[in-house]
Biotite code that builds the C-alpha atoms (Angstrom):
import biotite.structure as struc

atoms = struc.array([
    struc.Atom([-19.420, -27.809, -6.018], chain_id="A", res_id=1, res_name="MET", atom_name="CA", element="C"),
    struc.Atom([-16.391, -25.612, -5.664], chain_id="A", res_id=2, res_name="HIS", atom_name="CA", element="C"),
    struc.Atom([-13.022, -26.395, -7.280], chain_id="A", res_id=3, res_name="THR", atom_name="CA", element="C"),
    struc.Atom([-9.932, -25.795, -5.449], chain_id="A", res_id=4, res_name="SER", atom_name="CA", element="C"),
    struc.Atom([-7.625, -23.012, -6.542], chain_id="A", res_id=5, res_name="PRO", atom_name="CA", element="C"),
    struc.Atom([-4.741, -23.919, -8.884], chain_id="A", res_id=6, res_name="VAL", atom_name="CA", element="C"),
    struc.Atom([-1.380, -22.372, -8.135], chain_id="A", res_id=7, res_name="ILE", atom_name="CA", element="C"),
    struc.Atom([1.401, -21.615, -10.667], chain_id="A", res_id=8, res_name="GLN", atom_name="CA", element="C"),
    struc.Atom([4.707, -20.567, -9.189], chain_id="A", res_id=9, res_name="GLU", atom_name="CA", element="C"),
    struc.Atom([7.842, -19.393, -10.968], chain_id="A", res_id=10, res_name="VAL", atom_name="CA", element="C"),
    struc.Atom([11.290, -18.276, -10.230], chain_id="A", res_id=11, res_name="ASP", atom_name="CA", element="C"),
    struc.Atom([11.619, -14.525, -11.006], chain_id="A", res_id=12, res_name="ALA", atom_name="CA", element="C"),
    struc.Atom([15.354, -14.245, -10.186], chain_id="A", res_id=13, res_name="GLY", atom_name="CA", element="C"),
    struc.Atom([15.917, -13.308, -6.591], chain_id="A", res_id=14, res_name="ASP", atom_name="CA", element="C"),
    struc.Atom([12.490, -14.487, -5.420], chain_id="A", res_id=15, res_name="PHE", atom_name="CA", element="C"),
    struc.Atom([9.584, -16.705, -6.389], chain_id="A", res_id=16, res_name="ARG", atom_name="CA", element="C"),
    struc.Atom([6.167, -15.477, -7.327], chain_id="A", res_id=17, res_name="VAL", atom_name="CA", element="C"),
    struc.Atom([2.819, -17.194, -7.712], chain_id="A", res_id=18, res_name="ARG", atom_name="CA", element="C"),
    struc.Atom([-0.403, -16.836, -9.663], chain_id="A", res_id=19, res_name="SER", atom_name="CA", element="C"),
    struc.Atom([-3.810, -18.444, -8.976], chain_id="A", res_id=20, res_name="VAL", atom_name="CA", element="C"),
    struc.Atom([-6.428, -19.854, -11.189], chain_id="A", res_id=21, res_name="LEU", atom_name="CA", element="C"),
    struc.Atom([-10.057, -20.043, -9.945], chain_id="A", res_id=22, res_name="LEU", atom_name="CA", element="C"),
    struc.Atom([-12.746, -21.848, -11.881], chain_id="A", res_id=23, res_name="GLN", atom_name="CA", element="C"),
    struc.Atom([-16.573, -21.251, -11.620], chain_id="A", res_id=24, res_name="GLY", atom_name="CA", element="C"),
    struc.Atom([-19.430, -22.892, -13.510], chain_id="A", res_id=25, res_name="SER", atom_name="CA", element="C"),
    struc.Atom([-19.357, -19.917, -16.022], chain_id="A", res_id=26, res_name="ARG", atom_name="CA", element="C"),
    struc.Atom([-16.129, -18.227, -16.007], chain_id="A", res_id=27, res_name="ARG", atom_name="CA", element="C"),
    struc.Atom([-12.358, -18.777, -14.975], chain_id="A", res_id=28, res_name="ARG", atom_name="CA", element="C"),
    struc.Atom([-10.325, -16.066, -13.377], chain_id="A", res_id=29, res_name="LEU", atom_name="CA", element="C"),
    struc.Atom([-6.525, -15.640, -13.361], chain_id="A", res_id=30, res_name="VAL", atom_name="CA", element="C"),
    struc.Atom([-5.052, -13.792, -10.300], chain_id="A", res_id=31, res_name="TRP", atom_name="CA", element="C"),
    struc.Atom([-1.873, -12.180, -11.793], chain_id="A", res_id=32, res_name="ASP", atom_name="CA", element="C"),
    struc.Atom([0.014, -13.291, -14.769], chain_id="A", res_id=33, res_name="THR", atom_name="CA", element="C"),
    struc.Atom([3.597, -13.456, -13.562], chain_id="A", res_id=34, res_name="LEU", atom_name="CA", element="C"),
    struc.Atom([6.643, -12.386, -15.496], chain_id="A", res_id=35, res_name="THR", atom_name="CA", element="C"),
    struc.Atom([6.293, -13.783, -19.093], chain_id="A", res_id=36, res_name="HIS", atom_name="CA", element="C"),
    struc.Atom([3.628, -15.402, -21.288], chain_id="A", res_id=37, res_name="PRO", atom_name="CA", element="C"),
    struc.Atom([5.498, -18.588, -20.946], chain_id="A", res_id=38, res_name="ASP", atom_name="CA", element="C"),
    struc.Atom([4.774, -18.600, -17.240], chain_id="A", res_id=39, res_name="ASP", atom_name="CA", element="C"),
    struc.Atom([1.178, -18.797, -18.026], chain_id="A", res_id=40, res_name="MET", atom_name="CA", element="C"),
    struc.Atom([1.274, -21.810, -20.365], chain_id="A", res_id=41, res_name="ALA", atom_name="CA", element="C"),
    struc.Atom([-0.468, -24.289, -17.995], chain_id="A", res_id=42, res_name="PRO", atom_name="CA", element="C"),
    struc.Atom([-3.246, -21.735, -17.256], chain_id="A", res_id=43, res_name="PHE", atom_name="CA", element="C"),
    struc.Atom([-3.625, -20.812, -20.954], chain_id="A", res_id=44, res_name="ALA", atom_name="CA", element="C"),
    struc.Atom([-4.151, -24.614, -21.751], chain_id="A", res_id=45, res_name="ARG", atom_name="CA", element="C"),
    struc.Atom([-6.714, -24.799, -18.980], chain_id="A", res_id=46, res_name="ALA", atom_name="CA", element="C"),
    struc.Atom([-8.564, -21.602, -20.508], chain_id="A", res_id=47, res_name="CYS", atom_name="CA", element="C"),
    struc.Atom([-8.370, -22.749, -24.050], chain_id="A", res_id=48, res_name="ALA", atom_name="CA", element="C"),
    struc.Atom([-11.449, -21.774, -26.000], chain_id="A", res_id=49, res_name="GLY", atom_name="CA", element="C"),
    struc.Atom([-12.574, -19.062, -23.619], chain_id="A", res_id=50, res_name="GLU", atom_name="CA", element="C"),
    struc.Atom([-10.274, -16.169, -22.434], chain_id="A", res_id=51, res_name="PRO", atom_name="CA", element="C"),
    struc.Atom([-10.365, -15.876, -18.643], chain_id="A", res_id=52, res_name="PRO", atom_name="CA", element="C"),
    struc.Atom([-10.928, -12.787, -16.438], chain_id="A", res_id=53, res_name="ILE", atom_name="CA", element="C"),
    struc.Atom([-7.545, -11.637, -15.436], chain_id="A", res_id=54, res_name="VAL", atom_name="CA", element="C"),
    struc.Atom([-7.071, -9.587, -12.243], chain_id="A", res_id=55, res_name="VAL", atom_name="CA", element="C"),
    struc.Atom([-3.938, -7.673, -11.371], chain_id="A", res_id=56, res_name="TYR", atom_name="CA", element="C"),
    struc.Atom([-3.209, -7.547, -7.736], chain_id="A", res_id=57, res_name="SER", atom_name="CA", element="C"),
    struc.Atom([-1.063, -4.496, -8.625], chain_id="A", res_id=58, res_name="HIS", atom_name="CA", element="C"),
    struc.Atom([1.037, -3.333, -11.447], chain_id="A", res_id=59, res_name="ALA", atom_name="CA", element="C"),
    struc.Atom([4.471, -4.506, -10.508], chain_id="A", res_id=60, res_name="ASP", atom_name="CA", element="C"),
    struc.Atom([6.412, -6.205, -13.290], chain_id="A", res_id=61, res_name="TRP", atom_name="CA", element="C"),
    struc.Atom([6.342, -9.670, -11.938], chain_id="A", res_id=62, res_name="ASP", atom_name="CA", element="C"),
    struc.Atom([2.491, -9.715, -11.738], chain_id="A", res_id=63, res_name="HIS", atom_name="CA", element="C"),
    struc.Atom([1.453, -8.346, -15.105], chain_id="A", res_id=64, res_name="ILE", atom_name="CA", element="C"),
    struc.Atom([3.803, -9.385, -17.987], chain_id="A", res_id=65, res_name="GLN", atom_name="CA", element="C"),
    struc.Atom([2.353, -12.817, -18.860], chain_id="A", res_id=66, res_name="GLY", atom_name="CA", element="C"),
    struc.Atom([-1.137, -11.588, -19.845], chain_id="A", res_id=67, res_name="THR", atom_name="CA", element="C"),
    struc.Atom([-0.616, -12.005, -23.572], chain_id="A", res_id=68, res_name="ALA", atom_name="CA", element="C"),
    struc.Atom([-0.674, -15.798, -23.154], chain_id="A", res_id=69, res_name="ALA", atom_name="CA", element="C"),
    struc.Atom([-4.375, -15.558, -22.935], chain_id="A", res_id=70, res_name="PHE", atom_name="CA", element="C"),
    struc.Atom([-5.140, -13.582, -26.278], chain_id="A", res_id=71, res_name="GLY", atom_name="CA", element="C"),
    struc.Atom([-7.790, -11.106, -25.327], chain_id="A", res_id=72, res_name="SER", atom_name="CA", element="C"),
    struc.Atom([-8.801, -11.629, -21.700], chain_id="A", res_id=73, res_name="PRO", atom_name="CA", element="C"),
    struc.Atom([-11.008, -9.330, -19.787], chain_id="A", res_id=74, res_name="LEU", atom_name="CA", element="C"),
    struc.Atom([-8.578, -7.432, -17.461], chain_id="A", res_id=75, res_name="ILE", atom_name="CA", element="C"),
    struc.Atom([-9.591, -5.808, -14.159], chain_id="A", res_id=76, res_name="ILE", atom_name="CA", element="C"),
    struc.Atom([-7.435, -3.821, -11.655], chain_id="A", res_id=77, res_name="ALA", atom_name="CA", element="C"),
    struc.Atom([-7.631, -1.036, -9.203], chain_id="A", res_id=78, res_name="GLN", atom_name="CA", element="C"),
    struc.Atom([-7.946, 2.443, -10.854], chain_id="A", res_id=79, res_name="ARG", atom_name="CA", element="C"),
    struc.Atom([-4.525, 3.680, -9.695], chain_id="A", res_id=80, res_name="ALA", atom_name="CA", element="C"),
    struc.Atom([-2.957, 0.974, -11.885], chain_id="A", res_id=81, res_name="SER", atom_name="CA", element="C"),
    struc.Atom([-3.805, 2.882, -14.992], chain_id="A", res_id=82, res_name="VAL", atom_name="CA", element="C"),
    struc.Atom([-1.115, 5.502, -14.352], chain_id="A", res_id=83, res_name="LYS", atom_name="CA", element="C"),
    struc.Atom([1.473, 2.900, -13.505], chain_id="A", res_id=84, res_name="ARG", atom_name="CA", element="C"),
    struc.Atom([0.773, 1.315, -16.853], chain_id="A", res_id=85, res_name="PHE", atom_name="CA", element="C"),
    struc.Atom([1.799, 4.620, -18.491], chain_id="A", res_id=86, res_name="GLN", atom_name="CA", element="C"),
    struc.Atom([5.021, 5.000, -16.523], chain_id="A", res_id=87, res_name="THR", atom_name="CA", element="C"),
    struc.Atom([6.383, 2.421, -14.195], chain_id="A", res_id=88, res_name="GLU", atom_name="CA", element="C"),
    struc.Atom([5.370, -0.757, -16.077], chain_id="A", res_id=89, res_name="ALA", atom_name="CA", element="C"),
    struc.Atom([6.915, 0.167, -19.473], chain_id="A", res_id=90, res_name="PRO", atom_name="CA", element="C"),
    struc.Atom([10.003, 1.459, -17.678], chain_id="A", res_id=91, res_name="ALA", atom_name="CA", element="C"),
    struc.Atom([10.540, -1.811, -15.900], chain_id="A", res_id=92, res_name="ALA", atom_name="CA", element="C"),
    struc.Atom([10.026, -3.738, -19.167], chain_id="A", res_id=93, res_name="LEU", atom_name="CA", element="C"),
    struc.Atom([12.518, -1.609, -20.956], chain_id="A", res_id=94, res_name="SER", atom_name="CA", element="C"),
    struc.Atom([15.090, -2.104, -18.282], chain_id="A", res_id=95, res_name="GLU", atom_name="CA", element="C"),
    struc.Atom([14.483, -5.930, -18.427], chain_id="A", res_id=96, res_name="LEU", atom_name="CA", element="C"),
    struc.Atom([14.857, -5.828, -22.275], chain_id="A", res_id=97, res_name="ARG", atom_name="CA", element="C"),
    struc.Atom([18.038, -3.823, -21.987], chain_id="A", res_id=98, res_name="ASP", atom_name="CA", element="C"),
    struc.Atom([19.605, -6.304, -19.433], chain_id="A", res_id=99, res_name="ALA", atom_name="CA", element="C"),
    struc.Atom([18.555, -9.397, -21.589], chain_id="A", res_id=100, res_name="ASN", atom_name="CA", element="C"),
    struc.Atom([18.069, -8.767, -25.209], chain_id="A", res_id=101, res_name="PRO", atom_name="CA", element="C"),
    struc.Atom([15.581, -11.159, -26.607], chain_id="A", res_id=102, res_name="GLY", atom_name="CA", element="C"),
    struc.Atom([14.361, -12.718, -23.578], chain_id="A", res_id=103, res_name="LYS", atom_name="CA", element="C"),
    struc.Atom([11.327, -10.523, -23.001], chain_id="A", res_id=104, res_name="TRP", atom_name="CA", element="C"),
    struc.Atom([10.371, -9.962, -26.619], chain_id="A", res_id=105, res_name="ASP", atom_name="CA", element="C"),
    struc.Atom([6.992, -11.773, -26.205], chain_id="A", res_id=106, res_name="ALA", atom_name="CA", element="C"),
    struc.Atom([5.817, -9.592, -23.265], chain_id="A", res_id=107, res_name="VAL", atom_name="CA", element="C"),
    struc.Atom([2.996, -7.186, -24.268], chain_id="A", res_id=108, res_name="ARG", atom_name="CA", element="C"),
    struc.Atom([1.798, -4.970, -21.594], chain_id="A", res_id=109, res_name="LEU", atom_name="CA", element="C"),
    struc.Atom([-2.043, -5.318, -21.621], chain_id="A", res_id=110, res_name="LEU", atom_name="CA", element="C"),
    struc.Atom([-3.719, -2.548, -19.726], chain_id="A", res_id=111, res_name="THR", atom_name="CA", element="C"),
    struc.Atom([-6.952, -2.918, -17.572], chain_id="A", res_id=112, res_name="PRO", atom_name="CA", element="C"),
    struc.Atom([-10.358, -2.916, -19.278], chain_id="A", res_id=113, res_name="ASP", atom_name="CA", element="C"),
    struc.Atom([-12.230, -2.416, -16.090], chain_id="A", res_id=114, res_name="ILE", atom_name="CA", element="C"),
    struc.Atom([-11.085, -0.538, -12.985], chain_id="A", res_id=115, res_name="THR", atom_name="CA", element="C"),
    struc.Atom([-12.589, 0.143, -9.569], chain_id="A", res_id=116, res_name="PHE", atom_name="CA", element="C"),
    struc.Atom([-11.819, 2.386, -6.692], chain_id="A", res_id=117, res_name="GLU", atom_name="CA", element="C"),
    struc.Atom([-12.688, 0.518, -3.550], chain_id="A", res_id=118, res_name="HIS", atom_name="CA", element="C"),
    struc.Atom([-14.343, -2.892, -4.284], chain_id="A", res_id=119, res_name="SER", atom_name="CA", element="C"),
    struc.Atom([-15.748, -4.954, -7.012], chain_id="A", res_id=120, res_name="LEU", atom_name="CA", element="C"),
    struc.Atom([-17.559, -8.354, -6.723], chain_id="A", res_id=121, res_name="ASP", atom_name="CA", element="C"),
    struc.Atom([-17.382, -10.923, -9.523], chain_id="A", res_id=122, res_name="LEU", atom_name="CA", element="C"),
    struc.Atom([-19.568, -13.939, -9.984], chain_id="A", res_id=123, res_name="ASP", atom_name="CA", element="C"),
    struc.Atom([-17.792, -16.809, -11.795], chain_id="A", res_id=124, res_name="LEU", atom_name="CA", element="C"),
    struc.Atom([-20.799, -19.120, -11.484], chain_id="A", res_id=125, res_name="GLY", atom_name="CA", element="C"),
    struc.Atom([-20.938, -20.592, -7.799], chain_id="A", res_id=126, res_name="GLY", atom_name="CA", element="C"),
    struc.Atom([-17.679, -18.875, -6.939], chain_id="A", res_id=127, res_name="VAL", atom_name="CA", element="C"),
    struc.Atom([-17.703, -15.306, -5.829], chain_id="A", res_id=128, res_name="THR", atom_name="CA", element="C"),
    struc.Atom([-14.526, -13.102, -5.984], chain_id="A", res_id=129, res_name="VAL", atom_name="CA", element="C"),
    struc.Atom([-14.771, -10.009, -3.850], chain_id="A", res_id=130, res_name="SER", atom_name="CA", element="C"),
    struc.Atom([-12.022, -7.517, -4.912], chain_id="A", res_id=131, res_name="LEU", atom_name="CA", element="C"),
    struc.Atom([-10.962, -5.068, -2.155], chain_id="A", res_id=132, res_name="GLN", atom_name="CA", element="C"),
    struc.Atom([-8.565, -2.262, -2.459], chain_id="A", res_id=133, res_name="ALA", atom_name="CA", element="C"),
    struc.Atom([-5.719, -2.458, 0.129], chain_id="A", res_id=134, res_name="LEU", atom_name="CA", element="C"),
    struc.Atom([-3.143, 0.378, -0.615], chain_id="A", res_id=135, res_name="PRO", atom_name="CA", element="C"),
    struc.Atom([0.176, 0.217, 1.128], chain_id="A", res_id=136, res_name="GLY", atom_name="CA", element="C"),
    struc.Atom([2.619, -1.946, -0.774], chain_id="A", res_id=137, res_name="HIS", atom_name="CA", element="C"),
    struc.Atom([1.667, 0.136, -3.827], chain_id="A", res_id=138, res_name="THR", atom_name="CA", element="C"),
    struc.Atom([-1.325, 2.648, -4.287], chain_id="A", res_id=139, res_name="PRO", atom_name="CA", element="C"),
    struc.Atom([-3.112, 0.108, -6.676], chain_id="A", res_id=140, res_name="ASP", atom_name="CA", element="C"),
    struc.Atom([-2.813, -2.945, -4.466], chain_id="A", res_id=141, res_name="ALA", atom_name="CA", element="C"),
    struc.Atom([-5.847, -5.247, -4.042], chain_id="A", res_id=142, res_name="VAL", atom_name="CA", element="C"),
    struc.Atom([-6.755, -8.509, -2.309], chain_id="A", res_id=143, res_name="VAL", atom_name="CA", element="C"),
    struc.Atom([-9.452, -10.842, -3.308], chain_id="A", res_id=144, res_name="ALA", atom_name="CA", element="C"),
    struc.Atom([-11.756, -12.722, -0.955], chain_id="A", res_id=145, res_name="PHE", atom_name="CA", element="C"),
    struc.Atom([-13.511, -15.986, -2.210], chain_id="A", res_id=146, res_name="VAL", atom_name="CA", element="C"),
    struc.Atom([-16.054, -16.834, 0.568], chain_id="A", res_id=147, res_name="PRO", atom_name="CA", element="C"),
    struc.Atom([-17.095, -20.189, -0.936], chain_id="A", res_id=148, res_name="GLU", atom_name="CA", element="C"),
    struc.Atom([-13.452, -21.389, -0.400], chain_id="A", res_id=149, res_name="LEU", atom_name="CA", element="C"),
    struc.Atom([-12.673, -19.427, 2.667], chain_id="A", res_id=150, res_name="ASN", atom_name="CA", element="C"),
    struc.Atom([-9.797, -18.022, 0.795], chain_id="A", res_id=151, res_name="LEU", atom_name="CA", element="C"),
    struc.Atom([-7.985, -14.723, 0.604], chain_id="A", res_id=152, res_name="LEU", atom_name="CA", element="C"),
    struc.Atom([-5.615, -13.959, -2.265], chain_id="A", res_id=153, res_name="LEU", atom_name="CA", element="C"),
    struc.Atom([-3.306, -11.332, -0.729], chain_id="A", res_id=154, res_name="ALA", atom_name="CA", element="C"),
    struc.Atom([-1.026, -10.288, -3.500], chain_id="A", res_id=155, res_name="GLY", atom_name="CA", element="C"),
    struc.Atom([2.007, -8.383, -2.102], chain_id="A", res_id=156, res_name="ASP", atom_name="CA", element="C"),
    struc.Atom([-0.010, -6.961, 0.906], chain_id="A", res_id=157, res_name="THR", atom_name="CA", element="C"),
    struc.Atom([0.977, -9.962, 2.932], chain_id="A", res_id=158, res_name="VAL", atom_name="CA", element="C"),
    struc.Atom([4.476, -11.516, 2.822], chain_id="A", res_id=159, res_name="GLU", atom_name="CA", element="C"),
    struc.Atom([6.897, -13.351, 5.093], chain_id="A", res_id=160, res_name="LEU", atom_name="CA", element="C"),
    struc.Atom([9.420, -12.792, 6.372], chain_id="A", res_id=161, res_name="PRO", atom_name="CA", element="C"),
    struc.Atom([8.776, -9.271, 5.291], chain_id="A", res_id=162, res_name="CYS", atom_name="CA", element="C"),
    struc.Atom([6.966, -7.193, 2.469], chain_id="A", res_id=163, res_name="PRO", atom_name="CA", element="C"),
    struc.Atom([8.496, -4.505, 0.440], chain_id="A", res_id=164, res_name="CYS", atom_name="CA", element="C"),
    struc.Atom([7.679, -1.237, 2.271], chain_id="A", res_id=165, res_name="VAL", atom_name="CA", element="C"),
    struc.Atom([8.027, 1.841, 0.005], chain_id="A", res_id=166, res_name="PRO", atom_name="CA", element="C"),
    struc.Atom([8.883, 5.294, 1.189], chain_id="A", res_id=167, res_name="ARG", atom_name="CA", element="C"),
    struc.Atom([5.981, 7.289, 2.153], chain_id="A", res_id=168, res_name="GLY", atom_name="CA", element="C"),
    struc.Atom([3.476, 4.567, 1.901], chain_id="A", res_id=169, res_name="CYS", atom_name="CA", element="C"),
    struc.Atom([0.343, 4.501, 4.100], chain_id="A", res_id=170, res_name="ASP", atom_name="CA", element="C"),
    struc.Atom([1.505, 2.200, 7.006], chain_id="A", res_id=171, res_name="LEU", atom_name="CA", element="C"),
    struc.Atom([-1.536, 3.086, 9.170], chain_id="A", res_id=172, res_name="ASP", atom_name="CA", element="C"),
    struc.Atom([-4.062, 2.225, 6.498], chain_id="A", res_id=173, res_name="GLY", atom_name="CA", element="C"),
    struc.Atom([-2.109, -0.926, 5.430], chain_id="A", res_id=174, res_name="TRP", atom_name="CA", element="C"),
    struc.Atom([-1.931, -2.118, 8.999], chain_id="A", res_id=175, res_name="ILE", atom_name="CA", element="C"),
    struc.Atom([-5.652, -1.395, 9.730], chain_id="A", res_id=176, res_name="ASP", atom_name="CA", element="C"),
    struc.Atom([-6.824, -3.231, 6.648], chain_id="A", res_id=177, res_name="GLU", atom_name="CA", element="C"),
    struc.Atom([-4.742, -6.295, 7.547], chain_id="A", res_id=178, res_name="LEU", atom_name="CA", element="C"),
    struc.Atom([-6.176, -6.120, 11.083], chain_id="A", res_id=179, res_name="GLU", atom_name="CA", element="C"),
    struc.Atom([-9.588, -6.230, 9.623], chain_id="A", res_id=180, res_name="ARG", atom_name="CA", element="C"),
    struc.Atom([-8.911, -9.266, 7.363], chain_id="A", res_id=181, res_name="TRP", atom_name="CA", element="C"),
    struc.Atom([-7.001, -11.075, 10.314], chain_id="A", res_id=182, res_name="ARG", atom_name="CA", element="C"),
    struc.Atom([-10.117, -10.945, 12.462], chain_id="A", res_id=183, res_name="THR", atom_name="CA", element="C"),
    struc.Atom([-12.495, -12.137, 9.621], chain_id="A", res_id=184, res_name="ASP", atom_name="CA", element="C"),
    struc.Atom([-13.370, -15.527, 10.888], chain_id="A", res_id=185, res_name="THR", atom_name="CA", element="C"),
    struc.Atom([-14.468, -16.662, 7.399], chain_id="A", res_id=186, res_name="ARG", atom_name="CA", element="C"),
    struc.Atom([-10.825, -16.836, 6.191], chain_id="A", res_id=187, res_name="ILE", atom_name="CA", element="C"),
    struc.Atom([-9.103, -20.256, 6.393], chain_id="A", res_id=188, res_name="ARG", atom_name="CA", element="C"),
    struc.Atom([-6.507, -19.941, 3.671], chain_id="A", res_id=189, res_name="THR", atom_name="CA", element="C"),
    struc.Atom([-4.199, -16.977, 2.867], chain_id="A", res_id=190, res_name="VAL", atom_name="CA", element="C"),
    struc.Atom([-2.262, -17.048, -0.504], chain_id="A", res_id=191, res_name="ILE", atom_name="CA", element="C"),
    struc.Atom([0.101, -14.406, -0.843], chain_id="A", res_id=192, res_name="PRO", atom_name="CA", element="C"),
    struc.Atom([2.133, -13.798, -4.045], chain_id="A", res_id=193, res_name="SER", atom_name="CA", element="C"),
    struc.Atom([5.461, -14.376, -2.336], chain_id="A", res_id=194, res_name="HIS", atom_name="CA", element="C"),
    struc.Atom([6.571, -16.338, 0.768], chain_id="A", res_id=195, res_name="GLY", atom_name="CA", element="C"),
    struc.Atom([4.563, -19.029, 2.551], chain_id="A", res_id=196, res_name="PRO", atom_name="CA", element="C"),
    struc.Atom([0.979, -19.555, 2.400], chain_id="A", res_id=197, res_name="CYS", atom_name="CA", element="C"),
    struc.Atom([-1.125, -20.336, 5.425], chain_id="A", res_id=198, res_name="GLY", atom_name="CA", element="C"),
    struc.Atom([-3.818, -19.019, 7.510], chain_id="A", res_id=199, res_name="GLY", atom_name="CA", element="C"),
    struc.Atom([-4.620, -15.794, 9.543], chain_id="A", res_id=200, res_name="SER", atom_name="CA", element="C"),
    struc.Atom([-1.161, -16.083, 11.171], chain_id="A", res_id=201, res_name="GLU", atom_name="CA", element="C"),
    struc.Atom([0.522, -14.988, 7.844], chain_id="A", res_id=202, res_name="VAL", atom_name="CA", element="C"),
    struc.Atom([-1.561, -11.731, 8.023], chain_id="A", res_id=203, res_name="ILE", atom_name="CA", element="C"),
    struc.Atom([-0.873, -11.395, 11.756], chain_id="A", res_id=204, res_name="GLU", atom_name="CA", element="C"),
    struc.Atom([2.996, -11.741, 11.305], chain_id="A", res_id=205, res_name="ARG", atom_name="CA", element="C"),
    struc.Atom([2.966, -9.371, 8.320], chain_id="A", res_id=206, res_name="THR", atom_name="CA", element="C"),
    struc.Atom([1.028, -6.722, 10.430], chain_id="A", res_id=207, res_name="ALA", atom_name="CA", element="C"),
    struc.Atom([3.364, -7.232, 13.309], chain_id="A", res_id=208, res_name="ALA", atom_name="CA", element="C"),
    struc.Atom([6.398, -6.595, 11.016], chain_id="A", res_id=209, res_name="TYR", atom_name="CA", element="C"),
    struc.Atom([4.728, -3.446, 9.691], chain_id="A", res_id=210, res_name="LEU", atom_name="CA", element="C"),
    struc.Atom([3.736, -2.188, 13.119], chain_id="A", res_id=211, res_name="ASP", atom_name="CA", element="C"),
    struc.Atom([7.428, -2.616, 14.236], chain_id="A", res_id=212, res_name="GLY", atom_name="CA", element="C"),
    struc.Atom([8.398, -0.252, 11.584], chain_id="A", res_id=213, res_name="LEU", atom_name="CA", element="C"),
    struc.Atom([5.593, 2.266, 12.448], chain_id="A", res_id=214, res_name="ARG", atom_name="CA", element="C"),
    struc.Atom([6.729, 2.205, 16.100], chain_id="A", res_id=215, res_name="ARG", atom_name="CA", element="C"),
    struc.Atom([10.427, 2.679, 15.246], chain_id="A", res_id=216, res_name="GLY", atom_name="CA", element="C"),
    struc.Atom([11.144, -0.750, 16.787], chain_id="A", res_id=217, res_name="ARG", atom_name="CA", element="C"),
    struc.Atom([11.713, -3.116, 13.819], chain_id="A", res_id=218, res_name="PRO", atom_name="CA", element="C"),
    struc.Atom([11.447, -6.769, 14.183], chain_id="A", res_id=219, res_name="LEU", atom_name="CA", element="C"),
    struc.Atom([14.462, -8.740, 13.465], chain_id="A", res_id=220, res_name="PRO", atom_name="CA", element="C"),
    struc.Atom([14.391, -11.073, 10.513], chain_id="A", res_id=221, res_name="LEU", atom_name="CA", element="C"),
    struc.Atom([14.787, -14.864, 11.039], chain_id="A", res_id=222, res_name="PRO", atom_name="CA", element="C"),
    struc.Atom([18.403, -15.921, 11.021], chain_id="A", res_id=223, res_name="SER", atom_name="CA", element="C"),
    struc.Atom([17.886, -17.992, 7.839], chain_id="A", res_id=224, res_name="ASP", atom_name="CA", element="C"),
    struc.Atom([16.174, -15.296, 5.826], chain_id="A", res_id=225, res_name="ALA", atom_name="CA", element="C"),
    struc.Atom([17.068, -15.462, 2.180], chain_id="A", res_id=226, res_name="ALA", atom_name="CA", element="C"),
    struc.Atom([19.465, -12.550, 0.807], chain_id="A", res_id=227, res_name="PRO", atom_name="CA", element="C"),
    struc.Atom([16.572, -11.017, -1.057], chain_id="A", res_id=228, res_name="PHE", atom_name="CA", element="C"),
    struc.Atom([14.646, -10.488, 2.167], chain_id="A", res_id=229, res_name="TYR", atom_name="CA", element="C"),
    struc.Atom([17.716, -9.260, 4.079], chain_id="A", res_id=230, res_name="VAL", atom_name="CA", element="C"),
    struc.Atom([18.095, -6.644, 1.333], chain_id="A", res_id=231, res_name="SER", atom_name="CA", element="C"),
    struc.Atom([14.402, -5.798, 1.424], chain_id="A", res_id=232, res_name="THR", atom_name="CA", element="C"),
    struc.Atom([14.486, -5.384, 5.107], chain_id="A", res_id=233, res_name="HIS", atom_name="CA", element="C"),
    struc.Atom([17.368, -2.973, 4.922], chain_id="A", res_id=234, res_name="LEU", atom_name="CA", element="C"),
    struc.Atom([15.536, -1.015, 2.169], chain_id="A", res_id=235, res_name="ASP", atom_name="CA", element="C"),
    struc.Atom([12.355, -0.880, 4.474], chain_id="A", res_id=236, res_name="ASN", atom_name="CA", element="C"),
    struc.Atom([14.594, 0.495, 7.322], chain_id="A", res_id=237, res_name="LEU", atom_name="CA", element="C"),
    struc.Atom([15.879, 3.220, 5.029], chain_id="A", res_id=238, res_name="ARG", atom_name="CA", element="C"),
    struc.Atom([12.497, 4.005, 3.642], chain_id="A", res_id=239, res_name="ASN", atom_name="CA", element="C"),
    struc.Atom([11.051, 4.329, 7.201], chain_id="A", res_id=240, res_name="CYS", atom_name="CA", element="C"),
    struc.Atom([14.106, 6.474, 8.250], chain_id="A", res_id=241, res_name="ASN", atom_name="CA", element="C"),
    struc.Atom([15.214, 3.758, 10.677], chain_id="A", res_id=242, res_name="LEU", atom_name="CA", element="C"),
    struc.Atom([18.579, 2.748, 9.341], chain_id="A", res_id=243, res_name="SER", atom_name="CA", element="C"),
    struc.Atom([21.722, 3.745, 11.350], chain_id="A", res_id=244, res_name="SER", atom_name="CA", element="C"),
])
């Protein structure tokens, strides 16, 4: 018997971000820990008595800063995240603390215990979590496929109306991997870290947006796009040398 994923979603300021709890017969797994240990309070209660496995989809601040809520979990991430924990992650936390003294005092950056390069399969007990590297949004980005639930946890590799596209990222590789997942008939549900959940159409629309940037013919945003995404889109155009 497979339990449904539990979603925790919080407001990170200009955008919302979500985490997912998966439970097998032997272990629990938390996919991303959001911005602050307080964000993880519901999951910490669910995991009381046995620290979970924590998987970082990537080392951006809004995905890694709540891990201290679990005491001493087993933390897994893609290998490139190690360098980001030495540089970008502490810099981002320092900036947050300077802007809001006291608010982020409870945050402790907990680095991965186990890293992998391309893929890693985890058995939670009747629930398999297949971690797969999908660099593009960041070099350390990963997705997680849960075959028993026909579920893809997409992190920031998939996002509507548009993901953040850094300068110099591997657009070709990013799009190719999304196409591979889009055509995987096992996937019924896609849960990204930001934006709407759905099915394979969420992957398809993200890939179409990225392909527009690659071809130099960017797709327009919906007229009701939130200000955060309007700003993100403009940044993406600049990063792809498409701004006027």
